[in-house]
C-alpha positions in Angstrom: 15.0 -2.3 63.6 15.2 0.8 61.7 14.1 4.2 62.6 10.6 5.4 61.6 10.2 8.0 60.0 7.0 11.0 59.5 6.8 13.5 56.9 4.4 16.3 58.4 3.3 18.1 55.2 0.3 19.3 53.4 -0.3 18.3 50.0 -0.5 22.0 48.7 3.0 22.5 50.1 6.5 22.0 49.4 5.8 18.7 51.3 5.3 17.3 47.8 8.8 17.7 46.9 10.1 15.3 50.3 7.5 13.0 49.2 8.5 12.4 45.8 12.4 11.9 47.5 10.9 9.0 49.9 8.9 7.5 47.2 12.7 7.9 45.4 14.3 5.9 48.4 11.5 3.5 48.5 11.2 3.6 52.3 8.2 3.4 54.4 7.0 6.5 56.2 4.3 7.7 58.2 2.6 10.6 56.7 0.5 13.7 59.2 -1.3 16.3 57.1 -1.6 19.4 58.8 -3.8 22.6 58.4 -2.2 26.2 57.7 -4.6 27.9 60.1 -4.7 25.3 62.7 -2.8 22.4 63.4 0.6 23.7 61.9 0.3 26.4 64.7 -0.5 24.2 67.5 2.0 23.9 70.6 2.5 20.2 69.4 3.5 21.0 65.7 5.8 24.3 67.2 7.8 21.7 69.2 8.8 19.6 65.9 8.7 23.6 63.7 8.8 27.0 65.7 8.1 28.2 62.1 4.9 26.5 62.0 5.5 25.6 58.3 5.9 22.4 56.3 7.6 20.0 55.8 8.9 18.8 58.4 10.3 15.2 58.7 11.4 13.2 62.1 13.5 10.0 61.7 13.8 8.6 65.0 14.3 11.0 67.4 16.0 13.2 65.0 14.0 16.3 63.2 14.7 18.1 60.3 13.4 21.4 58.7 13.6 23.0 55.3 13.3 21.1 52.3 16.9 21.1 50.8 17.8 20.0 54.4 15.6 17.3 54.5 16.3 16.0 50.9 20.2 16.1 51.4 19.5 14.4 54.7 17.2 11.5 53.2 20.1 11.1 50.4 22.8 10.6 53.1 21.0 8.3 55.3 19.7 6.3 53.0 23.3 5.8 50.6 22.2 2.5 48.9 19.5 4.2 46.8 22.0 6.3 44.9 20.9 9.7 45.3 23.7 11.1 47.2 26.7 12.5 45.1 29.4 9.3 45.0 32.7 11.6 43.7 33.7 14.9 44.1 32.8 15.8 40.9 28.9 15.2 41.7 29.8 16.5 45.2 30.7 19.9 43.8 27.6 20.2 41.3 25.3 18.5 43.9 25.7 21.0 46.6 26.2 23.8 44.3 23.3 24.1 42.5 21.2 22.3 45.8 22.0 25.7 47.2 21.6 27.8 44.4 18.0 26.3 43.9 17.7 26.8 47.7 18.8 30.4 47.7 18.8 32.5 44.3 16.4 30.1 42.6 14.1 30.5 45.9 14.0 34.4 46.0 13.9 34.6 41.9 10.9 32.6 42.1 9.2 34.9 44.7 9.8 38.1 43.6 8.5 36.7 40.2 5.7 35.3 41.8 4.6 38.6 44.0 5.7 40.6 40.6 8.1 42.9 42.6 10.6 44.8 40.0 14.1 44.4 40.8 15.8 48.0 39.9 19.6 47.5 39.0 19.7 49.3 42.8 18.0 46.1 44.6 20.5 43.4 42.2 23.3 44.7 44.5 21.3 43.6 47.8 19.9 40.5 46.3 21.4 36.8 46.6 19.8 36.1 43.4 20.9 39.4 41.6 18.5 39.7 38.5 16.2 37.2 38.6 16.0 36.9 34.8 19.8 36.2 34.9 19.2 33.5 37.5 17.0 31.9 35.0 19.3 32.2 32.2 21.8 30.2 34.4 19.6 27.8 35.2 18.7 27.3 31.8 22.2 26.8 30.8 22.9 24.1 34.0 19.8 21.6 33.2 20.9 21.3 28.9 24.8 21.0 29.7 23.9 17.7 31.4 21.5 15.0 31.9 21.0 15.8 34.9 22.3 18.2 37.8 25.3 16.0 38.7 26.1 14.8 34.8 24.5 11.7 33.9 23.0 10.3 37.4 19.9 11.1 38.8 20.4 12.5 42.4 18.4 14.4 45.0 19.6 17.8 43.4 17.1 16.8 40.5 14.2 16.1 43.1 15.0 19.8 44.5 15.9 21.6 41.3 13.3 19.8 39.4 10.9 20.5 41.7 11.5 24.5 41.5 11.5 24.2 37.8 8.1 22.3 37.1 6.6 24.7 39.9 7.9 27.8 38.0 6.8 26.6 34.7 3.3 25.4 35.3 1.8 28.5 37.3 3.4 30.7 35.0 5.7 32.3 37.1 8.8 32.3 34.7 8.4 31.4 30.7 8.5 28.3 29.4 12.2 27.6 28.2 13.1 24.6 25.5 16.0 24.0 28.4 13.6 23.1 30.8 10.9 21.5 28.6 13.3 19.0 27.9 14.6 18.5 31.4 11.2 18.2 32.9 10.4 15.5 30.6 13.8 13.6 32.3 12.9 13.9 35.6 8.8 14.2 36.3 8.0 10.7 34.6 9.8 8.7 37.0 7.4 6.1 38.9 8.4 7.9 42.3 7.4 11.0 41.4 4.1 9.9 39.3 3.2 8.0 42.5 4.0 10.9 45.0 1.8 12.8 42.9 -1.0 10.3 42.9 -0.8 10.6 46.3 -0.9 13.9 46.9 -3.4 14.9 44.6 -6.0 12.0 46.2 -5.2 14.3 49.6 -5.8 17.3 47.9 -9.6 16.1 46.9 -10.7 14.9 50.3 
C-alpha cells in the first residue's frame, strides 16, 4: 500500500505550486486547508512546520517544507512521472535554476513587491545582486530552450513558471515576450488548469 500524502495549504499561498506539482504526478492526496491567523499557528500544525507557514507536505511519516524542496522531493519520489532530471545535462540545469528561483529570483520579487530600492552598495550584500539583472538572466534562461532543462517539462518548470506567472500577473516586474512565450507553454497544461480550478473554488468558499 502506498503511503498517504497530505498537503497542508491555503488557496492564497505558495501551496498552489505544490498542488500543481501533485496534479502533474497524478497521485492521490488529501488536502488540509489552514487559516493564516488561527490553524497555521496552532500547536498541532507547528509540530509539522515550526515556521507556521504553508505549504507543507506529509508523505507517510516524512514531512517536507519549503516549496522547491517539496517539488524536488515529489519529482524524485515519483520518478515514473518523468518530472525529475534524467541525465547529467538535465540535472545541472534542473538544480541550477530551481535554486536560482528559490534564492535570487524569490528575493528579487520580494524586493520589487516591497518597493525596496536597491543601491549599488546593497547589491554586494544581496543574493540577487541587482533585481533587474536577475530578471534579465531569467528571460535569457526561458528563451534559450523550450523548458528549463531543455525539451522536457520538469518540476523546475512548475516552480520557475509559477514565479514568473505571479510576478507578471501582479505587475511586480514588467511583462516580456520571453516570459509570455514561456508561460504559454507551461500554464495551459491540464494539471495546471485542474490545480487552479481546485484552488479557485476553495478561495470562493
